[in-house]
TIRO-2110 file (N, C-alpha, C; in Angstrom, 1 decimal):
// TIRO-2110
131.4, 85.9, -32.2, N, 1, A
130.2, 85.2, -32.1, CA, 1, A
129.1, 86.1, -32.8, C, 1, A
128.2, 85.4, -33.4, N, 2, A
127.1, 86.1, -34.1, CA, 2, A
125.9, 86.1, -33.1, C, 2, A
125.2, 87.2, -33.0, N, 3, A
124.0, 87.3, -32.1, CA, 3, A
122.9, 86.5, -32.8, C, 3, A
122.2, 85.7, -32.0, N, 4, A
121.0, 85.0, -32.5, CA, 4, A
119.8, 85.8, -32.3, C, 4, A
119.0, 86.2, -33.3, N, 5, A
117.9, 87.0, -33.1, CA, 5, A
116.8, 86.2, -32.2, C, 5, A
116.2, 87.0, -31.3, N, 6, A
115.2, 86.4, -30.5, CA, 6, A
115.6, 85.8, -29.2, C, 6, A
116.9, 85.6, -29.0, N, 7, A
117.3, 85.1, -27.6, CA, 7, A
117.2, 86.3, -26.6, C, 7, A
116.7, 86.0, -25.5, N, 8, A
116.5, 87.0, -24.4, CA, 8, A
117.1, 86.5, -23.1, C, 8, A
118.0, 87.3, -22.5, N, 9, A
118.5, 86.9, -21.2, CA, 9, A
117.4, 87.0, -20.1, C, 9, A
117.5, 86.1, -19.2, N, 10, A
116.5, 86.1, -18.1, CA, 10, A
117.3, 85.8, -16.8, C, 10, A
116.7, 86.4, -15.7, N, 11, A
117.3, 86.2, -14.4, CA, 11, A
116.3, 85.5, -13.5, C, 11, A
116.7, 84.3, -12.9, N, 12, A
115.8, 83.6, -12.0, CA, 12, A
116.0, 84.3, -10.6, C, 12, A
115.0, 85.1, -10.3, N, 13, A
115.1, 85.9, -9.1, CA, 13, A
115.1, 85.1, -7.8, C, 13, A
114.5, 83.9, -7.9, N, 14, A
114.5, 83.0, -6.7, CA, 14, A
115.9, 82.5, -6.3, C, 14, A
116.8, 82.6, -7.3, N, 15, A
118.2, 82.1, -7.0, CA, 15, A
119.1, 83.3, -6.9, C, 15, A
118.7, 84.5, -7.3, N, 16, A
119.6, 85.7, -7.4, CA, 16, A
120.0, 86.2, -6.0, C, 16, A
121.3, 86.4, -5.8, N, 17, A
121.7, 86.9, -4.5, CA, 17, A
121.9, 88.4, -4.5, C, 17, A
121.6, 89.1, -5.6, N, 18, A
121.8, 90.5, -5.8, CA, 18, A
123.2, 91.0, -5.6, C, 18, A
124.1, 90.1, -6.0, N, 19, A
125.6, 90.4, -5.9, CA, 19, A
126.0, 91.6, -6.8, C, 19, A
125.3, 91.8, -7.9, N, 20, A
125.5, 92.9, -8.8, CA, 20, A
126.6, 92.7, -9.9, C, 20, A
127.1, 91.5, -10.0, N, 21, A
128.1, 91.2, -11.0, CA, 21, A
127.6, 91.4, -12.4, C, 21, A
126.4, 91.0, -12.6, N, 22, A
125.8, 91.1, -14.0, CA, 22, A
125.6, 92.6, -14.3, C, 22, A
125.3, 93.4, -13.4, N, 23, A
125.1, 94.9, -13.6, CA, 23, A
126.5, 95.5, -13.8, C, 23, A
127.5, 95.1, -13.1, N, 24, A
128.8, 95.6, -13.3, CA, 24, A
129.4, 95.3, -14.7, C, 24, A
129.1, 94.0, -15.1, N, 25, A
129.6, 93.6, -16.4, CA, 25, A
128.8, 94.1, -17.6, C, 25, A
127.5, 94.2, -17.4, N, 26, A
126.6, 94.6, -18.5, CA, 26, A
125.5, 95.6, -18.1, C, 26, A
126.0, 96.8, -17.7, N, 27, A
125.0, 97.8, -17.2, CA, 27, A
123.9, 98.2, -18.2, C, 27, A
124.1, 98.0, -19.5, N, 28, A
123.1, 98.3, -20.5, CA, 28, A
122.1, 97.2, -20.6, C, 28, A
122.4, 96.1, -20.0, N, 29, A
121.5, 94.9, -20.1, CA, 29, A
120.8, 94.6, -18.8, C, 29, A
121.5, 94.7, -17.7, N, 30, A
120.9, 94.4, -16.4, CA, 30, A
120.9, 95.6, -15.5, C, 30, A
119.8, 95.8, -14.8, N, 31, A
119.7, 96.9, -13.8, CA, 31, A
118.9, 96.5, -12.6, C, 31, A
119.0, 97.3, -11.6, N, 32, A
118.1, 97.1, -10.4, CA, 32, A
116.8, 97.9, -10.7, C, 32, A
115.7, 97.2, -10.4, N, 33, A
114.4, 97.9, -10.6, CA, 33, A
114.0, 98.7, -9.3, C, 33, A
112.9, 99.3, -9.3, N, 34, A
112.5, 100.1, -8.1, CA, 34, A
112.3, 99.3, -6.9, C, 34, A
112.0, 98.0, -7.0, N, 35, A
111.9, 97.1, -5.9, CA, 35, A
113.2, 96.5, -5.4, C, 35, A
114.3, 96.8, -6.1, N, 36, A
115.6, 96.4, -5.7, CA, 36, A
116.0, 95.0, -6.2, C, 36, A
115.3, 94.6, -7.3, N, 37, A
115.6, 93.3, -7.9, CA, 37, A
116.3, 93.5, -9.2, C, 37, A
117.1, 92.6, -9.7, N, 38, A
117.7, 92.7, -11.0, CA, 38, A
116.7, 92.4, -12.1, C, 38, A
116.7, 93.2, -13.1, N, 39, A
115.9, 93.0, -14.2, CA, 39, A
116.6, 93.2, -15.5, C, 39, A
116.1, 92.6, -16.6, N, 40, A
116.7, 92.7, -17.9, CA, 40, A
116.1, 93.9, -18.6, C, 40, A
117.0, 94.8, -19.1, N, 41, A
116.5, 96.0, -19.8, CA, 41, A
116.0, 95.5, -21.2, C, 41, A
114.8, 96.0, -21.6, N, 42, A
114.2, 95.6, -22.9, CA, 42, A
115.1, 96.1, -24.0, C, 42, A
115.4, 95.2, -25.0, N, 43, A
116.2, 95.6, -26.1, CA, 43, A
115.7, 94.7, -27.3, C, 43, A
115.9, 95.2, -28.5, N, 44, A
115.6, 94.4, -29.7, CA, 44, A
116.7, 93.4, -30.0, C, 44, A
117.9, 93.6, -29.4, N, 45, A
119.1, 92.8, -29.6, CA, 45, A
120.0, 92.8, -28.4, C, 45, A
120.3, 91.6, -27.9, N, 46, A
121.2, 91.5, -26.8, CA, 46, A
122.5, 91.0, -27.2, C, 46, A
123.6, 91.6, -26.9, N, 47, A
124.9, 91.2, -27.3, CA, 47, A
125.3, 89.8, -26.6, C, 47, A
125.4, 88.8, -27.4, N, 48, A
125.6, 87.4, -26.9, CA, 48, A
126.8, 87.3, -26.1, C, 48, A
127.9, 87.9, -26.6, N, 49, A
129.2, 87.8, -25.9, CA, 49, A
129.1, 88.4, -24.5, C, 49, A
128.5, 89.6, -24.4, N, 50, A
128.4, 90.3, -23.1, CA, 50, A
127.5, 89.5, -22.1, C, 50, A
126.4, 89.0, -22.6, N, 51, A
125.5, 88.3, -21.7, CA, 51, A
126.1, 87.0, -21.3, C, 51, A
126.8, 86.3, -22.2, N, 52, A
127.5, 85.1, -21.9, CA, 52, A
128.6, 85.3, -20.8, C, 52, A
129.2, 86.5, -20.8, N, 53, A
130.2, 86.8, -19.8, CA, 53, A
129.5, 86.9, -18.4, C, 53, A
128.3, 87.6, -18.4, N, 54, A
127.5, 87.7, -17.2, CA, 54, A
127.1, 86.3, -16.7, C, 54, A
126.6, 85.5, -17.6, N, 55, A
126.2, 84.1, -17.2, CA, 55, A
127.4, 83.3, -16.6, C, 55, A
128.6, 83.5, -17.2, N, 56, A
129.8, 82.7, -16.8, CA, 56, A
130.2, 83.2, -15.4, C, 56, A
130.0, 84.5, -15.1, N, 57, A
130.5, 85.0, -13.8, CA, 57, A
129.5, 85.1, -12.7, C, 57, A
128.2, 84.7, -13.0, N, 58, A
127.1, 84.8, -12.0, CA, 58, A
127.4, 83.8, -10.9, C, 58, A
127.5, 84.2, -9.7, N, 59, A
127.8, 83.4, -8.6, CA, 59, A
126.7, 82.4, -8.3, C, 59, A
125.5, 82.7, -8.7, N, 60, A
124.3, 81.9, -8.3, CA, 60, A
123.8, 81.1, -9.5, C, 60, A
124.5, 81.2, -10.7, N, 61, A
124.0, 80.5, -11.9, CA, 61, A
122.5, 80.8, -12.2, C, 61, A
122.1, 82.0, -12.0, N, 62, A
120.7, 82.3, -12.2, CA, 62, A
120.4, 83.1, -13.5, C, 62, A
121.4, 83.3, -14.3, N, 63, A
121.2, 84.0, -15.6, CA, 63, A
121.2, 83.0, -16.7, C, 63, A
120.3, 83.0, -17.6, N, 64, A
120.2, 82.1, -18.7, CA, 64, A
119.5, 82.7, -19.9, C, 64, A
119.6, 82.1, -21.1, N, 65, A
119.0, 82.5, -22.3, CA, 65, A
117.6, 81.8, -22.4, C, 65, A
116.6, 82.6, -22.9, N, 66, A
115.3, 82.0, -23.2, CA, 66, A
114.9, 82.5, -24.6, C, 66, A
114.0, 81.8, -25.2, N, 67, A
113.4, 82.1, -26.5, CA, 67, A
112.1, 82.9, -26.2, C, 67, A
111.8, 83.9, -27.0, N, 68, A
110.5, 84.7, -26.8, CA, 68, A
109.3, 83.8, -27.1, C, 68, A
108.2, 84.2, -26.4, N, 69, A
107.0, 83.5, -26.7, CA, 69, A
106.8, 82.3, -25.8, C, 69, A
END
């Protein structure tokens, strides 16, 4: 798969159960912040295949792609 420039993964924190699957699958993309919530690490390019794997395995279906701006 080819990465599409500009796509950004996002986590809907209101639905997130903090299970950590996204962090286990993509530790360079997702991390826990100081408040204990999952956040997306800033990057100029997100590997689509890796993020899609996290989306597919998310128990709460709270990870999705957004367009910047």
